[in-house]
N, C-alpha and C positions, 0 to 999 in steps of 0.2 A: 639771491635766489629767493623766490616767493614760496612760502611754505605751502600755499594752495596747490602748487605744481609738484610737490613732493608726495610720492605715493608709498605706502607701506607695501609689504609683500602681498598681503591679502587684497589690497586695493588694486595692485598691479594684475593679480590673477583675474579679478573681475573686469578690469579695463581691457585686458587682452583676450578675455573669454577662453582661457586655457586652464588645464589642470595645475594644481600645485606642484605635482611631481614633474611635469614638463617644464614649468618655470624654474624649479630647482636645477633641473638638468641644463637648461640654457644658461643659468648663472654660473653653474659649476664649470661648464665648457667655455665660459667667457664669450658667449655668442650674443648676449644682450647687455647693453650698458646698465650698470648698477653701482650702488654705493654700499659699503659694508663697514661702517665705522666700528672700531674696536673689534673687528672680526666676529660680530654678533648678528644683529638684525640686518636685513637687506632692505634697501630703499631704492626707489627709482624716480627719475624725473619724467613727468608725463610727456614733455616735449621729446625726450630721448626715445621713449617708447613709440611715439608717433613717427619719428624719423626712422626708427628701426623697422617698423611695419612698412613704411613707404619705400624703403630701400629694397624690398623683396618683390618688386614688380614682376609679374609674368606678362610678357608681351603677347599680343594677339598674333595669329598667323599672318595677317595683313602687314603688321608692323615688321615682323621678321622678313617677309618677302621684300618689303620696301628697303630694309637695311641691306639685304643681299644685293638688290638692284643698285643701290647707291654705292656699295662696296665695289662691285664689278665695274661700274661706270668710272669710279675714281681711280681704279688700277690702270686704266689706259692713259690717264693724265699724268701719272707719276713717271712714266718712261720717257 
């Protein structure tokens, strides 16, 4: 693991552009990947935070419509 990719709690707050309290909430709820060696300070991998951000994609209306069209078209093929 490259130390340049390891972020402290403060660095993660700046990277994500969120409040400290919200990041504490996310770590407490285990909703964001993090490390807590010896149960003390919290650390993050920058790549894990990028992946976490990208996992929460909101589709456009056009993408949802296309998914629905594809789903309906494929239902007729499975029978």
